C-alpha positions as CSV (number, residue, x, y, z in Angstrom):
1,M,0.0,0.0,0.0
2,Q,1.2,3.5,-0.7
3,P,-0.3,6.9,-1.2
4,E,-1.5,7.5,-4.8
5,G,1.0,9.4,-6.9
6,T,4.0,9.0,-4.6
7,E,7.2,7.0,-4.7
8,I,8.1,7.4,-1.0
9,T,5.8,6.8,2.0
10,Y,6.4,9.0,5.1
11,L,4.9,7.7,8.3
12,A,4.2,9.9,11.3
13,G,5.9,8.7,14.4
14,L,7.4,9.6,17.7
15,Y,10.8,8.6,19.3
16,R,12.9,9.1,22.3
17,F,16.1,7.5,23.8
18,E,16.0,5.4,26.9
19,E,19.0,4.2,28.8
20,H,19.3,0.4,29.2
21,R,22.4,-1.0,31.0
22,G,24.3,2.1,30.2
23,I,23.4,2.2,26.5
24,Q,21.1,4.8,24.9
25,I,18.5,2.8,23.0
26,P,16.1,4.5,20.5
27,M,12.5,3.8,21.2
28,F,9.9,4.6,18.6
29,T,6.2,4.2,17.6
30,V,4.3,4.7,14.4
31,L,1.1,6.7,14.8
32,T,-2.1,5.2,13.3
33,R,-5.5,6.4,12.3
34,E,-8.8,4.9,11.3
35,A,-8.3,3.0,8.0
36,V,-9.7,4.2,4.7
37,D,-10.4,2.1,1.5
38,P,-8.8,-0.1,0.3
39,V,-7.0,-0.7,3.6
40,S,-10.2,-0.9,5.7
41,S,-11.1,-4.1,3.9
42,I,-8.2,-5.8,5.7
43,H,-7.7,-3.8,8.9
44,D,-9.4,-1.1,11.0
45,R,-6.2,0.9,11.5
46,M,-3.5,2.3,9.2
47,P,-0.4,4.4,9.6
48,L,-0.7,8.1,9.7
49,I,0.8,9.0,6.3
50,L,2.2,12.4,5.7
51,G,2.8,14.2,2.4
52,K,6.3,15.5,1.8
53,D,5.0,19.0,2.2
54,S,4.0,18.3,5.8
55,L,7.4,16.9,7.0
56,R,8.9,20.2,8.1
57,D,5.7,21.0,10.2
58,W,5.8,17.5,11.7
59,I,9.3,17.7,13.0
60,R,9.1,21.3,14.4
61,P,8.8,21.2,18.2
62,N,6.1,23.9,18.1
63,G,4.1,22.4,15.2
64,D,0.4,21.7,15.6
65,P,-0.2,18.0,15.3
66,N,-3.9,18.4,14.9
67,S,-3.5,20.6,11.8
68,I,-0.9,18.2,10.4
69,M,-3.1,15.2,10.9
70,K,-5.9,16.9,8.9
71,K,-3.5,16.9,5.9
72,A,-2.7,13.2,6.2
73,L,-2.8,11.3,2.9
74,T,-5.7,9.0,2.5
75,K,-5.9,8.1,-1.2
76,M,-4.2,4.7,-1.1
77,I,-3.3,2.3,-3.8
78,M,-2.4,-1.4,-3.4
79,E,0.7,-2.6,-5.2
80,K,0.4,-5.8,-7.0
81,A,2.4,-8.7,-5.7
82,K,5.3,-9.8,-7.9
83,D,5.5,-13.3,-9.3
84,Y,9.0,-14.8,-8.9
85,P,10.4,-17.0,-11.6
86,E,11.1,-20.7,-11.0
87,P,13.3,-21.7,-9.5
88,L,12.8,-19.3,-6.6
89,P,15.7,-17.0,-5.8
90,S,18.0,-18.5,-3.1
91,F,16.9,-16.0,-0.4
92,M,13.3,-17.4,-0.8
93,Q,14.2,-21.0,-0.5
94,I,13.6,-22.9,2.7
């Protein structure tokens, strides 16, 4: 799945660092929203997908998350699965 007319999908998320046994470990989460078609046919949630024009506003400490969420991309397309030739590539063999 990806936003219609795009090549890169930008997901809204949050992160912080936590110390574990003296090592700083990045902790992160991907924000979700109610799913739209065609995603809603397989799940009730989907990632909050941002347009490239919203990225600067998202990472600004004083940005308004509510206004950014209203600009989230919702026109999704499903990519077709690729058929692999026989024999399968070595990384796919069990």
